[in-house]
KOLTIBA-118028 format. One record per residue: residue in three letters; x, y, z of N, C-alpha, C in turn. Coordinates in steps of 0.2 Angstrom, whole numbers, padded with zeros to 4 digits, always signed. Last residue first. Example, Ala and Ser with C-alpha at 12.3 -4.5 7.8 and 13.67 -1.06 7.14 Angstrom:
<kolzas>
SER+0064-0011+0035+0068-0005+0036+0064+0000+0039
ALA+0066-0028+0039+0062-0022+0039+0066-0016+0039
</kolzas>
This chain:
<kolzas>
GLU-0115-0130+0061-0118-0136+0064-0125-0137+0063
GLU-0102-0126+0051-0109-0125+0052-0112-0131+0056
VAL-0086-0122+0056-0090-0127+0053-0098-0126+0055
ALA-0078-0107+0051-0082-0111+0056-0086-0116+0053
THR-0073-0098+0043-0071-0105+0041-0074-0110+0047
ALA-0077-0086+0046-0079-0088+0040-0077-0095+0038
ALA-0072-0085+0059-0079-0085+0058-0081-0087+0051
ARG-0058-0084+0057-0061-0090+0060-0069-0090+0059
ALA-0057-0072+0050-0055-0078+0047-0058-0084+0050
VAL-0062-0063+0060-0065-0063+0053-0064-0070+0050
ALA-0052-0065+0070-0059-0067+0071-0063-0067+0065
ARG-0040-0060+0064-0041-0068+0065-0048-0070+0066
ALA-0044-0047+0063-0043-0051+0057-0043-0058+0058
ALA-0044-0044+0077-0050-0044+0073-0050-0047+0066
ASP-0031-0047+0081-0036-0051+0084-0043-0050+0079
ALA-0025-0036+0074-0023-0043+0072-0029-0048+0075
GLY-0031-0025+0080-0032-0026+0073-0031-0033+0071
ALA-0025-0027+0093-0033-0028+0092-0035-0029+0085
ALA-0012-0024+0090-0014-0031+0092-0021-0032+0092
LEU-0013-0011+0086-0011-0016+0081-0013-0023+0083
ILE-0018-0005+0098-0022-0005+0092-0020-0010+0087
ARG-0007-0007+0106-0013-0010+0108-0018-0010+0102
ASP+0002+0001+0100+0003-0006+0100-0003-0010+0102
SER-0004+0014+0103-0003+0012+0096-0002+0004+0096
PHE-0002+0014+0117-0009+0014+0114-0009+0011+0107
ALA+0012+0015+0117+0008+0009+0120+0001+0008+0118
LYS+0014+0026+0110+0016+0020+0107+0013+0014+0110
SER+0003+0040+0108+0006+0035+0113+0008+0028+0109
PRO-0003+0047+0098+0004+0049+0099+0007+0043+0104
VAL-0011+0040+0084-0011+0041+0091-0004+0042+0093
ALA-0011+0036+0070-0014+0043+0072-0013+0044+0079
ARG-0006+0024+0068-0002+0029+0066-0004+0036+0069
ALA-0017+0016+0072-0011+0016+0076-0006+0021+0074
LEU-0026+0019+0062-0027+0021+0069-0021+0021+0073
GLN-0020+0013+0051-0021+0020+0051-0022+0023+0058
LEU-0020+0000+0056-0014+0003+0054-0015+0011+0054
ALA-0034-0003+0057-0029-0003+0063-0023+0000+0062
GLY-0037-0001+0043-0040+0003+0048-0036+0003+0055
ILE-0030-0011+0037-0029-0004+0035-0031+0000+0041
LEU-0035-0023+0043-0028-0021+0043-0027-0014+0042
ALA-0049-0022+0040-0047-0022+0047-0039-0020+0048
ALA-0048-0024+0026-0050-0017+0029-0049-0017+0036
TYR-0043-0037+0025-0039-0031+0023-0041-0024+0026
ILE-0054-0044+0030-0047-0044+0034-0043-0038+0032
GLY-0063-0040+0021-0064-0039+0028-0058-0039+0032
LEU-0058-0046+0009-0059-0039+0009-0060-0037+0017
ALA-0058-0060+0013-0051-0056+0011-0052-0049+0012
VAL-0072-0061+0014-0067-0062+0020-0061-0059+0019
ALA-0076-0059+0001-0078-0055+0006-0074-0055+0012
SER-0069-0070-0005-0068-0063-0007-0070-0058-0002
PRO-0074-0082+0001-0067-0080+0002-0066-0072+0000
ASP-0087-0087+0006-0086-0081+0002-0079-0078+0003
ARG-0081-0098+0018-0087-0095+0015-0086-0088+0012
THR-0068-0109+0017-0070-0102+0019-0076-0100+0015
ARG-0063-0121+0014-0070-0121+0017-0072-0114+0019
PRO-0050-0119+0010-0055-0121+0005-0062-0120+0008
PRO-0042-0105+0017-0044-0112+0017-0050-0113+0013
LEU-0035-0092+0006-0039-0094+0012-0040-0101+0012
THR-0029-0088-0005-0024-0091+0000-0028-0094+0006
ASP-0038-0082-0013-0036-0088-0015-0031-0092-0010
ALA-0039-0070-0006-0044-0074-0006-0042-0081-0008
PHE-0027-0063-0011-0028-0065-0004-0033-0070-0003
GLU-0031-0062-0024-0025-0066-0023-0025-0068-0016
ARG-0042-0053-0023-0043-0060-0026-0037-0064-0024
VAL-0036-0042-0017-0041-0046-0013-0042-0053-0016
LEU-0028-0038-0027-0025-0040-0021-0030-0044-0017
SER-0038-0035-0037-0033-0040-0038-0030-0042-0032
ALA-0044-0024-0030-0048-0030-0032-0043-0036-0033
LEU-0034-0015-0030-0037-0017-0024-0040-0024-0025
ARG-0032-0012-0043-0026-0015-0039-0029-0018-0033
ASP-0044-0007-0046-0042-0013-0050-0037-0016-0046
ALA-0044+0005-0038-0049-0001-0037-0047-0007-0040
PHE-0033+0012-0043-0033+0010-0036-0038+0004-0035
LEU-0039+0015-0056-0032+0011-0055-0032+0008-0048
ASP-0050+0023-0052-0051+0016-0055-0045+0012-0055
ARG-0043+0034-0046-0047+0029-0042-0049+0023-0045
THR-0037+0038-0058-0033+0036-0053-0037+0032-0048
GLU-0049+0042-0065-0044+0037-0068-0039+0034-0063
SER-0055+0051-0058-0058+0044-0058-0053+0039-0061
PRO-0043+0061-0048-0047+0060-0053-0050+0052-0054
GLN-0044+0060-0029-0040+0060-0036-0045+0059-0041
ARG-0049+0058-0017-0050+0065-0020-0047+0065-0027
ALA-0046+0046-0013-0053+0047-0014-0054+0054-0017
VAL-0032+0048-0010-0034+0044-0016-0041+0045-0018
GLU-0033+0054+0002-0031+0058-0004-0033+0054-0010
PRO-0037+0043+0010-0041+0049+0010-0039+0054+0004
LEU-0027+0033+0008-0034+0032+0006-0038+0039+0005
LEU-0013+0033+0011-0015+0038+0006-0023+0037+0004
ALA-0008+0023+0019-0005+0030+0020-0009+0035+0016
ALA-0016+0012+0016-0016+0014+0023-0013+0021+0023
ALA-0011+0010+0003-0018+0011+0004-0019+0014+0011
ALA+0002+0008+0003+0000+0014+0000-0007+0015+0002
CYS+0011+0001+0016+0005+0000+0012+0003+0007+0010
GLY+0028+0007+0016+0023+0002+0018+0017+0003+0013
THR+0038+0015+0016+0040+0009+0013+0034+0004+0013
GLU+0033+0026+0022+0036+0027+0016+0038+0021+0012
PRO+0029+0023+0035+0024+0023+0030+0027+0023+0023
HIS+0036+0017+0048+0039+0018+0041+0034+0018+0035
ASP+0029+0013+0059+0034+0019+0059+0037+0020+0053
ARG+0021+0002+0055+0018+0008+0058+0022+0014+0057
HIS+0031-0007+0052+0027-0005+0047+0023+0002+0049
ASP+0037-0008+0065+0041-0006+0059+0036-0003+0054
ALA+0026-0014+0072+0028-0007+0074+0033-0004+0068
SER+0015-0023+0061+0021-0022+0065+0022-0015+0067
LEU+0005-0028+0053+0003-0024+0059+0009-0024+0064
TYR+0011-0034+0043+0007-0028+0041+0006-0024+0048
ILE+0018-0045+0049+0022-0040+0045+0018-0033+0045
SER+0008-0052+0056+0015-0050+0059+0018-0045+0056
LEU-0001-0054+0046-0003-0050+0052+0004-0048+0055
VAL+0006-0063+0037+0004-0056+0035+0002-0052+0041
ALA+0008-0073+0046+0014-0070+0043+0012-0063+0040
GLU-0005-0078+0047-0001-0075+0053+0005-0071+0051
LEU-0009-0082+0034-0012-0076+0037-0008-0073+0043
GLY+0007-0089+0029-0001-0088+0028-0003-0082+0032
GLY+0021-0090+0029+0017-0092+0035+0010-0090+0035
VAL+0027-0089+0016+0031-0090+0022+0026-0093+0028
ALA+0017-0085+0007+0021-0091+0006+0025-0093+0012
VAL+0012-0073+0013+0008-0079+0013+0012-0085+0012
ALA+0024-0065+0011+0022-0067+0018+0017-0073+0018
ARG+0024-0065-0003+0029-0068+0000+0027-0070+0007
ARG+0011-0058-0006+0013-0065-0008+0018-0068-0005
MET+0014-0046+0000+0009-0050+0003+0010-0057+0001
GLN+0024-0041-0008+0025-0042-0001+0020-0047+0002
GLU+0016-0040-0020+0022-0044-0020+0024-0046-0013
THR+0007-0030-0016+0004-0036-0018+0010-0042-0017
GLN+0016-0019-0014+0012-0022-0008+0010-0029-0010
ASP+0020-0017-0027+0025-0019-0022+0022-0022-0016
ASP+0008-0013-0032+0011-0019-0035+0016-0022-0030
LEU+0007-0001-0025+0002-0006-0024+0004-0013-0027
ALA+0018+0007-0030+0017+0005-0023+0012-0001-0021
THR+0014+0007-0044+0020+0004-0042+0020+0002-0034
ALA+0002+0014-0043+0002+0008-0046+0008+0004-0044
LEU+0007+0026-0037+0002+0022-0034+0002+0015-0036
SER+0015+0031-0048+0018+0029-0041+0013+0025-0037
GLU+0005+0033-0058+0010+0028-0059+0014+0026-0052
ARG-0003+0043-0051-0006+0037-0054+0000+0031-0055
ILE+0007+0053-0049+0003+0050-0044+0000+0043-0046
LEU+0010+0056-0062+0015+0054-0058+0012+0050-0052
ASP-0002+0062-0067+0001+0056-0070+0006+0052-0066
THR-0002+0073-0058-0008+0068-0058-0005+0061-0061
LYS+0008+0081-0062+0009+0077-0056+0004+0072-0055
SER+0010+0077-0080+0008+0081-0074+0009+0077-0068
LYS+0017+0070-0089+0013+0075-0092+0012+0080-0086
PHE+0034+0063-0087+0027+0063-0085+0023+0070-0088
HIS+0046+0064-0093+0044+0058-0091+0036+0058-0089
PRO+0049+0077-0097+0050+0072-0102+0047+0065-0100
TYR+0046+0084-0085+0041+0084-0090+0043+0079-0096
PHE+0058+0083-0076+0051+0080-0074+0047+0079-0081
ALA+0069+0090-0079+0069+0083-0081+0062+0080-0079
GLY+0067+0102-0072+0066+0102-0080+0066+0095-0082
ASN+0072+0100-0060+0064+0101-0061+0063+0100-0068
THR+0085+0087-0060+0082+0094-0060+0075+0094-0061
LEU+0088+0074-0048+0087+0077-0055+0084+0084-0054
GLY+0088+0066-0037+0094+0068-0040+0093+0071-0047
ALA+0076+0063-0030+0078+0059-0036+0085+0060-0039
GLU+0075+0075-0022+0077+0068-0019+0079+0063-0024
GLU+0072+0084-0033+0078+0085-0029+0080+0078-0026
MET+0059+0079-0036+0065+0079-0041+0072+0079-0038
ILE+0052+0081-0024+0053+0074-0027+0059+0074-0032
ALA+0053+0095-0023+0056+0091-0018+0057+0083-0021
ALA+0046+0099-0035+0053+0101-0034+0056+0096-0029
LEU+0033+0093-0033+0037+0091-0038+0045+0093-0037
GLY+0028+0091-0016+0029+0095-0022+0034+0092-0027
SER+0018+0084-0005+0023+0082-0009+0024+0086-0015
ALA+0005+0087+0001+0011+0090+0004+0018+0088+0000
ALA-0003+0079-0006-0004+0086-0007+0002+0090-0004
ILE+0001+0066-0003+0001+0068-0009+0001+0076-0010
GLY+0011+0063+0012+0005+0064+0009+0006+0067+0002
GLN+0023+0059+0017+0021+0066+0018+0014+0067+0016
ARG+0025+0045+0014+0028+0048+0020+0024+0054+0022
ARG+0018+0043+0002+0016+0039+0008+0019+0042+0014
PHE+0025+0052-0006+0018+0052-0005+0016+0049+0001
GLN+0038+0047-0005+0037+0053-0002+0029+0054-0001
ALA+0037+0034-0011+0039+0035-0004+0037+0041-0001
ALA+0033+0038-0024+0029+0034-0020+0031+0034-0013
ALA+0044+0047-0028+0037+0050-0027+0033+0045-0023
VAL+0054+0037-0029+0055+0043-0024+0048+0046-0023
GLU+0049+0029-0039+0050+0026-0033+0051+0032-0027
THR+0048+0039-0050+0042+0035-0048+0043+0032-0041
ILE+0061+0042-0052+0056+0048-0050+0050+0044-0047
ARG+0067+0030-0055+0069+0033-0049+0064+0039-0047
ARG+0060+0027-0067+0059+0023-0062+0061+0026-0055
ARG+0065+0038-0075+0058+0038-0074+0057+0033-0068
SER+0079+0034-0075+0077+0041-0072+0069+0041-0070
VAL+0078+0022-0082+0081+0022-0075+0079+0029-0072
ASP+0073+0027-0094+0069+0022-0091+0072+0022-0083
LYS+0084+0035-0098+0077+0038-0097+0073+0033-0093
ARG+0094+0025-0100+0095+0031-0095+0088+0034-0093
GLY+0094+0017-0111+0090+0015-0105+0091+0020-0099
LYS+0110+0020-0117+0103+0018-0118+0100+0015-0111
GLU+0118+0036-0111+0118+0028-0113+0111+0026-0113
TYR+0116+0051-0121+0116+0047-0114+0116+0040-0116
ARG+0123+0064-0129+0120+0058-0129+0121+0054-0123
MET+0121+0081-0131+0124+0076-0127+0120+0070-0128
</kolzas>
């Protein structure tokens, strides 16, 4: 049976998108290939023409999710700079929907256990995102890369903590505190030396 041109690419993209969402929602270890393929609307046998292993799928899904995150950050910065990033990243919507959110916040402990090739990919994407974010900081920012990394680390930590507590009120306080911490890092780095 012949399929229309491009069908394999469409199927691969669908598998990758479903896996990226499922990994962020449930975790890598808890996401089986059968469930991913079922959600993608494909049979289990259709997996191997696209990927050699779950590890390959993890790597490609992580790359896709991190690239999407970088694009979301670009759009937020273009709209309203750091305040727009804080408003989106530390929102209740982002907290409550990890499947469409930051792959780093959802998957860091599991990424740390992945093979070096996957961790290298993550490190490259993280460095790229930090460089891009550093370029958006005010010109007088001291060590923009360190500031961008500090802000991003505060955002990830706040989001992870906010997701971990059962109380929405406490979770909201954590999100607000994370935004305040990120603003403090940015202010301190741009303060005029006397």
